[in-house]
C-alpha positions in Angstrom: -7.6 -48.9 41.6 -6.0 -45.7 42.9 -2.7 -47.4 43.2 -2.9 -48.6 39.5 -3.7 -45.0 38.4 -0.7 -43.6 40.3 1.6 -46.2 38.9 0.4 -45.5 35.3 0.9 -41.8 35.8 4.4 -42.3 37.2 5.4 -44.6 34.3 4.0 -42.0 31.8 5.9 -39.2 33.5 9.2 -41.1 33.3 8.6 -42.0 29.7 8.0 -38.3 28.8 11.2 -37.3 30.6 13.3 -40.0 28.9 11.8 -38.9 25.5 12.6 -35.3 26.3 16.2 -36.1 27.2 16.7 -38.3 24.2 15.4 -35.7 21.7 17.2 -32.6 23.0 20.6 -34.1 24.2 23.5 -33.7 21.7 21.4 -34.7 18.7 22.1 -32.8 15.4 19.5 -30.2 14.5 16.3 -31.4 12.9 15.7 -30.4 9.2 13.3 -27.6 10.3 16.0 -26.3 12.7 18.7 -26.5 10.1 16.5 -24.4 7.8 16.7 -21.5 10.2 20.5 -21.7 10.3 21.3 -22.6 6.7 22.4 -19.1 5.6 26.1 -18.4 6.4 25.6 -14.7 6.1 23.3 -14.6 9.1 24.6 -15.0 12.6 23.8 -18.4 14.2 20.6 -18.2 16.2 19.0 -15.5 14.0 16.1 -16.3 11.7 16.7 -15.2 8.1 14.3 -12.2 8.3 14.5 -8.7 6.8 12.2 -5.7 6.5 11.7 -2.9 4.1 10.6 0.6 5.3 7.9 1.3 2.8 7.7 5.0 3.4 11.4 5.4 2.7 11.2 3.1 -0.4 8.3 5.2 -1.9 10.2 8.4 -1.3 13.3 7.2 -3.1 12.1 4.7 -5.7 12.0 6.6 -9.0 9.0 4.7 -10.4 7.0 5.5 -7.3 8.1 9.2 -7.4 7.1 9.5 -11.1 3.8 7.7 -10.5 3.0 10.1 -7.6 3.9 13.2 -9.6 1.7 12.0 -12.5 -1.2 11.4 -10.1 -0.8 14.9 -8.5 -0.7 16.4 -12.0 -3.9 14.6 -13.0 -5.6 15.8 -9.7 -4.5 19.4 -10.3 -5.7 19.3 -13.9 -9.0 17.8 -12.8 -9.5 20.4 -10.0 -8.6 23.3 -12.4 -11.1 22.1 -15.0 -13.9 21.8 -12.4 -13.0 25.2 -10.8 -13.0 26.9 -14.2 -16.4 25.5 -15.1 -17.7 26.4 -11.6 -16.6 30.0 -12.0 -18.2 30.3 -15.4 -21.4 28.9 -14.0 -21.3 31.3 -11.0 -20.8 34.3 -13.4 -23.8 33.2 -15.5 -26.0 32.7 -12.3 -25.0 36.1 -11.1 -26.0 37.6 -14.5 -29.3 35.7 -14.4 -30.0 37.1 -11.0 -29.3 40.7 -12.1 -31.5 40.2 -15.2 -34.3 38.8 -13.0 -34.2 41.7 -10.6 -34.1 44.2 -13.4 -37.1 42.5 -15.2 -34.8 42.1 -18.3 -36.5 38.9 -19.5 -39.1 39.3 -22.1 -41.4 36.8 -20.4 -41.7 34.7 -17.3 -41.4 31.6 -19.5 -38.0 32.8 -20.8 -36.7 33.4 -17.3 -37.8 29.9 -16.2 -36.1 28.4 -19.3 -32.8 30.2 -18.4 -33.1 29.1 -14.7 -33.7 25.5 -15.8 -30.7 25.7 -18.1 -28.5 26.9 -15.3 -29.8 24.3 -12.8 -29.0 21.6 -15.4 -25.5 22.9 -15.9 -25.0 22.9 -12.1 -26.2 19.3 -12.0 -23.9 18.4 -14.9 -21.0 20.0 -13.1 -21.7 17.9 -10.0 -21.8 14.7 -12.1 -18.5 15.7 -13.9 -16.9 16.3 -10.5 -18.0 12.8 -9.4 -16.8 11.2 -12.6 -13.4 12.9 -12.4 -13.0 11.8 -8.8 -13.9 8.2 -9.7 -11.4 8.3 -12.6 -8.7 9.6 -10.3 -9.4 6.8 -7.8 -9.1 4.2 -10.6 -5.8 5.7 -11.8 -4.5 5.7 -8.2 -5.6 2.1 -7.7 -3.9 1.1 -11.0 -0.7 2.8 -10.0 -0.7 1.2 -6.6 -1.2 -2.2 -8.2 1.7 -1.6 -10.7 3.9 -0.4 -7.8 3.1 -3.4 -5.7 3.6 -5.8 -8.7 6.9 -4.3 -9.6 8.2 -4.5 -6.0 6.8 -8.1 -5.5 8.3 -9.4 -8.7 11.6 -7.8 -7.9 11.7 -9.3 -4.4 11.1 -12.8 -5.9 14.1 -12.3 -8.2 16.1 -10.7 -5.4 15.4 -13.6 -3.0 15.8 -16.4 -5.5 18.7 -17.8 -3.5 16.3 -17.9 -0.5 18.6 -15.7 1.6 15.5 -14.7 3.5 12.6 -16.8 4.7 10.5 -13.7 5.5 10.6 -10.1 4.3 8.3 -7.7 6.2 7.0 -4.3 5.3 7.2 -1.5 7.8 5.3 1.8 7.4 6.1 4.7 9.7 7.5 2.2 12.2 3.9 1.0 13.0 4.5 -2.7 12.5 8.0 -3.3 13.7 8.6 -1.7 17.1 12.2 -2.7 17.3 14.7 -4.4 15.0 18.5 -4.4 14.7 19.9 -2.2 11.9 21.2 -5.2 9.9 17.6 -6.4 9.3 16.7 -3.2 7.3 17.3 -3.9 3.6 15.5 -0.7 2.4 18.6 1.1 1.0 19.8 -1.9 -0.9 16.3 -2.7 -2.3 15.8 1.0 -3.3 19.1 1.2 -5.1 18.5 -2.1 -7.0 14.9 -1.1 -7.9 16.1 2.3 -9.2 18.9 0.6 -11.3 16.3 -1.9 -12.7 13.8 0.9 -13.5 16.5 3.1 -15.2 17.6 0.1 -17.3 14.0 -0.3 -18.6 13.5 3.3 -19.6 
């Protein structure tokens, strides 16, 4: 029984070696291997891969710059509005405190009404601040989606000849630790995106 097992294992090992030699000796590349080499613009042996430095793209893509400036303006306007209302409320609260200390209210009931009014305004201001922050988050999310959509739709058009099988994103060099310079297509993509955006304006 042991001899039979050894003989079977030996035959199996020989069959695997013969198969291995047959497959990898002087045969043309398989269709999947040919796909890796099909683009003449790439050196033989390199996968058709490129990457885009997203930080650089966002700094130089006009649509992204304008969207960012618009968002910053909205944030500044929102902050200014809240700060103005907060200063007005602070002034009124200081005035209320002075009147209270000077017994300037005609009755205790009148003082309580004024205090309630100021507390309600303070609560309304907190709610307004929350609403404005929520609106800004929604605007930022919408702008991010528009930016992503415009880049994605452009890359589909840009790569319609299937020059690249894979285009990666790289932010602050945190995903790609090393790559040859020829794989970085950021300048070309930025230039083409800006031309496309300028044509649509």
